[in-house]
Residue frames as qw, qx, qy, qz and C-alpha x, y, z in Angstrom:
[[0.019, 0.708, -0.514, -0.483, 82.19, 98.52, 80.28],
 [0.380, 0.000, 0.886, 0.265, 81.51, 95.13, 78.63],
 [0.341, 0.717, 0.591, -0.147, 78.17, 96.46, 77.25],
 [0.265, 0.958, 0.106, 0.034, 79.55, 99.76, 76.15],
 [0.781, -0.023, -0.005, 0.624, 83.33, 99.90, 75.28],
 [0.275, 0.578, 0.039, 0.767, 83.28, 103.46, 74.49],
 [0.470, -0.830, -0.103, -0.280, 82.10, 104.38, 78.02],
 [0.861, -0.218, -0.155, 0.433, 85.42, 103.14, 79.25],
 [0.546, -0.084, 0.015, 0.833, 87.32, 106.16, 78.23],
 [0.013, -0.778, -0.422, -0.465, 84.63, 108.74, 77.96],
 [0.238, 0.102, -0.396, 0.881, 85.61, 111.91, 79.87],
 [0.201, -0.680, -0.647, 0.282, 83.23, 113.13, 82.53],
 [0.084, 0.871, 0.201, 0.440, 81.94, 116.58, 82.57],
 [0.283, -0.814, 0.345, -0.371, 83.41, 117.01, 86.05],
 [0.469, 0.245, -0.823, 0.209, 85.94, 114.76, 87.74],
 [0.750, -0.566, -0.226, -0.259, 84.86, 112.88, 90.78],
 [0.141, 0.632, -0.611, 0.455, 87.06, 113.49, 93.72],
 [0.764, -0.348, -0.542, 0.040, 87.43, 110.70, 96.43],
 [0.161, -0.732, 0.254, -0.612, 87.58, 111.88, 99.79],
 [0.596, -0.190, -0.714, 0.315, 88.57, 110.60, 103.33],
 [0.318, -0.763, 0.004, -0.563, 87.51, 112.03, 106.63],
 [0.378, 0.036, -0.689, 0.617, 88.83, 112.24, 110.18],
 [0.481, -0.728, -0.467, -0.143, 86.74, 112.66, 113.26],
 [0.168, 0.392, -0.378, 0.822, 87.62, 115.54, 115.50],
 [0.488, -0.591, -0.643, 0.006, 86.01, 115.09, 118.92],
 [0.059, 0.407, -0.224, 0.884, 85.30, 118.27, 120.79],
 [0.207, -0.362, -0.825, 0.381, 83.76, 118.01, 124.20],
 [0.174, -0.616, -0.280, -0.715, 80.65, 119.92, 124.90],
 [0.149, -0.303, 0.562, -0.755, 79.54, 121.33, 128.34],
 [0.762, -0.179, -0.018, -0.622, 76.47, 118.97, 128.44],
 [0.101, 0.213, -0.948, 0.212, 76.43, 115.99, 130.56],
 [0.716, -0.244, -0.220, -0.616, 73.49, 113.57, 131.22],
 [0.029, -0.204, 0.890, -0.407, 73.17, 111.53, 134.48],
 [0.383, 0.339, 0.772, -0.378, 69.49, 110.77, 134.18],
 [0.317, 0.512, 0.720, 0.347, 66.69, 110.87, 131.54],
 [0.040, 0.939, 0.276, -0.203, 65.70, 114.47, 132.28],
 [0.266, -0.709, 0.378, 0.533, 69.30, 115.71, 131.81],
 [0.439, 0.055, 0.760, 0.477, 69.52, 113.56, 128.60],
 [0.264, 0.725, 0.618, 0.153, 66.40, 115.22, 127.17],
 [0.094, -0.951, -0.035, 0.293, 67.60, 118.66, 128.13],
 [0.362, -0.491, 0.568, 0.553, 71.00, 118.03, 126.47],
 [0.466, 0.316, 0.731, 0.386, 69.38, 116.69, 123.34],
 [0.196, 0.919, 0.339, -0.045, 67.66, 120.12, 122.87],
 [0.162, -0.911, 0.222, 0.307, 71.08, 121.84, 122.99],
 [0.575, -0.303, 0.618, 0.441, 73.52, 119.59, 121.11],
 [0.318, 0.562, -0.412, -0.643, 74.27, 120.11, 117.42],
 [0.910, 0.318, -0.098, -0.249, 73.60, 117.78, 114.46],
 [0.409, 0.615, -0.649, 0.183, 77.37, 117.13, 114.70],
 [0.300, -0.315, 0.764, -0.476, 76.84, 115.53, 118.12],
 [0.839, 0.148, 0.348, -0.390, 73.87, 113.44, 116.99],
 [0.761, 0.520, -0.372, -0.111, 75.91, 112.20, 113.97],
 [0.153, 0.542, -0.764, 0.314, 78.90, 111.20, 116.25],
 [0.392, -0.181, 0.761, -0.484, 76.79, 109.41, 118.85],
 [0.767, 0.265, 0.357, -0.462, 74.18, 107.95, 116.51],
 [0.762, 0.612, -0.191, -0.094, 75.93, 107.24, 113.08],
 [0.326, 0.675, -0.620, 0.230, 79.71, 107.32, 113.78],
 [0.556, -0.430, 0.638, -0.315, 79.41, 105.13, 117.00],
 [0.938, 0.196, 0.213, -0.192, 78.26, 102.18, 114.83],
 [0.751, 0.569, -0.254, 0.220, 81.53, 102.36, 112.83],
 [0.009, 0.735, -0.553, 0.392, 83.85, 103.51, 115.61],
 [0.468, -0.372, 0.698, -0.394, 82.72, 100.75, 118.07],
 [0.319, 0.110, -0.882, -0.330, 81.72, 98.24, 115.35],
 [0.285, 0.181, 0.781, -0.526, 78.28, 97.93, 117.10],
 [0.042, -0.470, -0.761, -0.446, 74.67, 97.34, 115.85],
 [0.229, -0.821, -0.505, 0.137, 73.51, 100.19, 117.95],
 [0.212, 0.733, -0.056, 0.645, 74.44, 103.83, 118.89],
 [0.274, 0.181, -0.580, 0.746, 75.84, 105.45, 121.91],
 [0.470, -0.281, 0.144, -0.824, 72.41, 106.72, 123.19],
 [0.867, -0.143, -0.280, -0.386, 70.85, 103.39, 123.12],
 [0.653, 0.117, -0.617, 0.423, 73.96, 101.65, 124.72],
 [0.061, 0.263, -0.479, 0.835, 73.82, 104.27, 127.52],
 [0.592, -0.250, 0.051, -0.764, 70.11, 104.11, 128.08],
 [0.892, -0.091, -0.413, -0.159, 70.10, 100.17, 128.28],
 [0.713, 0.113, -0.533, 0.441, 73.29, 99.70, 130.18],
 [0.209, 0.157, -0.438, 0.860, 73.24, 102.63, 132.60],
 [0.391, -0.091, 0.198, -0.894, 69.61, 103.42, 133.06],
 [0.219, 0.124, 0.957, -0.145, 68.16, 99.96, 132.46],
 [0.516, 0.538, 0.238, -0.623, 65.72, 101.36, 129.88],
 [0.329, -0.153, 0.814, 0.455, 66.16, 98.68, 127.24],
 [0.369, 0.679, 0.634, 0.045, 62.72, 99.28, 125.54],
 [0.075, 0.936, 0.030, -0.342, 63.55, 102.94, 125.14],
 [0.291, -0.550, 0.647, 0.441, 67.01, 102.10, 123.84],
 [0.448, 0.198, 0.816, 0.307, 65.53, 99.81, 121.30],
 [0.283, 0.831, 0.463, -0.121, 63.14, 102.51, 120.14],
 [0.050, -0.884, 0.273, 0.376, 65.90, 105.01, 119.63],
 [0.423, -0.284, 0.746, 0.428, 68.07, 102.44, 117.95],
 [0.444, 0.378, 0.773, 0.249, 65.30, 101.90, 115.29],
 [0.167, 0.839, 0.155, -0.495, 64.93, 105.53, 114.46],
 [0.679, 0.417, 0.347, 0.495, 65.83, 106.16, 110.76],
 [0.312, -0.663, -0.047, 0.679, 68.11, 109.25, 111.30],
 [0.260, 0.022, 0.509, 0.820, 68.45, 109.93, 107.60],
 [0.063, -0.635, -0.661, -0.394, 64.78, 110.66, 107.35],
 [0.385, -0.848, -0.360, 0.055, 65.03, 113.01, 110.22],
 [0.644, -0.034, -0.080, 0.760, 68.24, 114.79, 109.78],
 [0.080, 0.485, 0.135, 0.860, 66.75, 118.31, 109.20],
 [0.589, -0.674, -0.182, -0.406, 64.75, 117.87, 112.48],
 [0.780, -0.149, -0.460, 0.398, 67.49, 116.43, 114.64],
 [0.163, 0.081, -0.959, 0.218, 67.65, 116.05, 117.50],
 [0.527, -0.090, 0.109, -0.838, 63.93, 116.38, 117.82],
 [0.807, -0.029, -0.501, -0.311, 62.99, 112.83, 116.82],
 [0.534, 0.021, -0.757, 0.375, 64.98, 111.52, 119.80],
 [0.153, -0.105, 0.432, -0.883, 63.49, 113.97, 122.26],
 [0.679, -0.062, -0.182, -0.708, 59.94, 112.93, 121.11],
 [0.754, 0.002, -0.657, -0.001, 60.85, 109.22, 121.67],
 [0.332, 0.042, -0.688, 0.644, 62.31, 109.87, 125.11],
 [0.317, -0.106, 0.250, -0.909, 59.56, 112.24, 126.26],
 [0.731, -0.086, -0.349, -0.580, 56.83, 109.72, 125.06],
 [0.739, -0.024, -0.657, 0.145, 58.58, 106.88, 127.15],
 [0.187, 0.201, -0.568, 0.776, 59.19, 108.95, 130.27]]
C-alpha cells in the first residue's frame, strides 16, 4: 500500500471470504494391529482419513510427525519405516493417496 496508495481502496472483482473449519471425526470399520492389516486398511480408507492422520495430526497434536509414523515407530518398533512415511510430501501425492504410503510400506516389509 505504501508503493501504490490507490490499491488500498481498489475494489476487487470478487470478494475474498475468510473461512474457518471444524474437524468431524467419524470412525471407520478398519483397524490395524500389524503391518499387513495397516497396508490392507490403507487401500480402503478415503483421502479424508489420510488427511486427518497425516496432515491434521501435526496440528492437532502439535507434533513434527503424523499418526501413521507415530504408531509405526512406537507400537511396531519400525522407526526407519516411520521416518520414510514421515518424509512423504503428501501434497505431491494427493491425487494418488493412499497409494504412496502403501508403496513405502510394502517396499519395507
